[in-house]
C-alpha positions in Angstrom: 137.8 99.1 11.3 136.7 101.8 13.6 139.5 103.0 16.0 137.3 102.2 19.0 137.0 98.5 17.8 140.7 98.2 17.2 141.4 99.7 20.6 138.9 97.3 22.3 140.6 94.4 20.7 144.1 95.6 21.5 143.0 95.9 25.1 141.6 92.3 25.0 145.0 91.2 23.7 146.6 92.2 27.0 146.8 88.9 28.8 148.4 87.4 31.9 151.4 86.1 29.8 153.9 88.4 28.0 154.2 85.8 25.1 150.5 86.0 24.5 150.5 89.9 24.7 153.2 90.1 22.1 151.8 87.5 19.6 148.2 88.9 19.8 149.0 92.5 19.7 151.5 92.0 16.8 148.7 90.1 14.9 146.4 93.0 15.4 149.0 95.5 14.3 150.1 93.6 11.2 147.1 91.6 10.0 143.7 92.6 11.5 142.7 95.1 8.9 143.2 92.3 6.2 140.7 89.9 7.8 137.2 89.4 6.5 134.4 90.3 8.8 133.9 86.7 9.7 137.6 86.2 10.5 137.4 89.4 12.7 134.5 88.0 14.6 136.3 84.7 15.0 139.4 86.5 16.4 137.2 88.5 18.8 135.7 85.1 20.0 139.2 83.6 20.2 140.1 86.3 22.7 137.5 85.0 25.0 139.5 81.8 25.6 141.5 81.3 28.8 145.1 82.3 28.7 146.3 78.7 29.2 144.1 77.5 26.2 145.5 80.3 24.0 149.1 79.6 25.1 148.6 75.9 24.2 147.3 76.8 20.7 150.1 79.3 20.0 153.1 77.8 21.7 152.2 74.4 23.1 151.5 72.5 19.8 147.8 72.0 20.5 145.7 72.2 17.3 142.1 73.5 17.6 139.5 71.0 16.6 137.8 73.6 14.3 139.7 74.0 11.0 139.0 77.7 10.7 140.2 78.3 14.2 143.3 76.3 13.5 143.9 78.4 10.4 143.5 81.6 12.4 146.0 80.4 15.0 148.5 79.6 12.2 148.0 83.1 10.9 148.7 84.5 14.3 151.8 82.5 14.7 153.1 83.6 11.3 152.5 87.3 12.0 154.3 87.1 15.3 157.5 85.8 13.6 160.4 87.9 12.4 
């Protein structure tokens, strides 16, 4: 992935909640290069969600209706772990 694209996504990972910042930035650092182009696009679209929705998905136990989004959320959660 071009450095400018990675930088743009890392900037979009900066949210209003520290927990989101850490989870999303860790995911980009550890996993983003391994995603397929469609998964990369899906992650970019996920970053358009409001902070409260992202927090609910990542920490609040809310499961997205779309299976592919739910899988991506699980992957983000896993990458943010120890």
